[in-house]
N, C-alpha and C positions, 0 to 999 in steps of 0.2 A: 634703329629698329623701325620698321615700316608699320603704319597703322592699317595697312590692308589686311584683309582676312584671306588666309590661304585655305581654300576648300579641299586641297589635297590631303590635309591632316584629319579631316572629318571622315570616319568610316561610314560607308554607305551600305545599306542592305543590298545584296546582290540578287536576292530572290524576292519574288513578289510576296506581299503580306499573307495571302491565302496559303501559299506554299509553306511559309514559315510557321503559320498557325497549325497547319496539318502536321508538320514535323514535331512541333512542341506537343501537340495532342497525342501523337503516337508515342513519343518518349514518356509522357506523363502516364499513359495507359500501361506501358511496359513496366515502369517503376511501381505503379500502383499494384499491378498483378504480382510482381516480385514481393512487395511488402505484404500482401495478403498471404502468400505462401509462407513467408517468414513468420507472420503472426500465428498461423496454424502450427508451425514447427515449435515456436516458443511455448504455446499453450500445451502442446503434447509434452515437451520437456519439463515444463512446470509441474504437470500432473505426475510425471514419472518421479521427479525429485520429491514431491510431497508424499507420494505413496511409500517412500522409504522411511518416513517419520510418522510417529503417532499424531493424531489430531490435536492432542493437548500439549504438544511440544511448544516450548517457549521460543524466543528468537534464536535463530540458527545461523551460523556463519560457516560457509564452505570455502576454504582457501583454494585459489586457482594456481595452476602451475606457474603462470607468469605473475606479474604484480597484480594484487587485488584479491577480492573475494566476493562471493555471492552472499547477500544478506537476505534471509528469509524471515519475514515478520508477519505475525497474525495478531491484529488488535483484539484485545479482550475487554469486555465491558461487564462490570458487576452490576446487576440489577436487583435492588432490594425491594421486597414486598413490604411497604410501609404499614399496611393494615395488619399484616401478620406480626411485624415487629411491635406494633402498638399492643396487640393482644398478648404477645409473649411477655412484655414488660409492664403490663398494666398493674399499677400499685407496687411495683418493685423497683429497685435501683437499676439504672442503666449501666451497662459496661462502658468503659472509657471510650471505646470505638463507636458507640451509638450516641448521636446527638439527641436533643430534646424534641426535634422535629422528625425523628426516626430516619435520619440519613446515617450511613456508615462510612467512616473514613477507611479507605482500603489500606493505607499505611498502618493505621492503628489496628485494623482487623488482622493484617498479616503478622503483627507483633503480639497479638493477644494470645492467651494460653489456650490449650487444646479444648478445655471445657467450654470456654466462651465460643470458640469457633464451631464446635459441635452444635451448640444451642442455636447459633445464628445461621448455620448452614441451611436450615429448613426454609428460611426466608430469602435465600440467595438463588438467583438464576444467573449463570454465566453465559454470556452471549459472545460468540466468536465472529469476528469480521472476516473480510476477504483477505486471504493471504497474498502478500506481494513478494516478489523476488527482484532485488536490485543488484546490479553489477557495480561494485565499489572499486574504484581505481587504486586505492591505497589500502 
């Protein structure tokens, strides 16, 4: 084997740099414009899908004809008014789901009896986050 370098194996740009950059920029703009149109279409479809369900719907899965499904998720945050909880239970026993620093365990709240839930509901604000739709392959 020869130690000589064969320049025939090295690909050379056949166009000047400025022409290559112009072509890359045009291709980038073309794909960027297509992406913006796709984003608008996806947002429209998302709103159409969400309009079919109530705002307080839990996680939803829509099966696709081919393999996979759409997973629609809206995060929910329980916000408890600590001062109201403090007033409600001043001098009385706390339910199991309420801690001494007036935080509420969602798991224990969900498992509590109706009477406790009704009493605590006055101090609860449920905040819903931004709904996301993901295409799941399986």
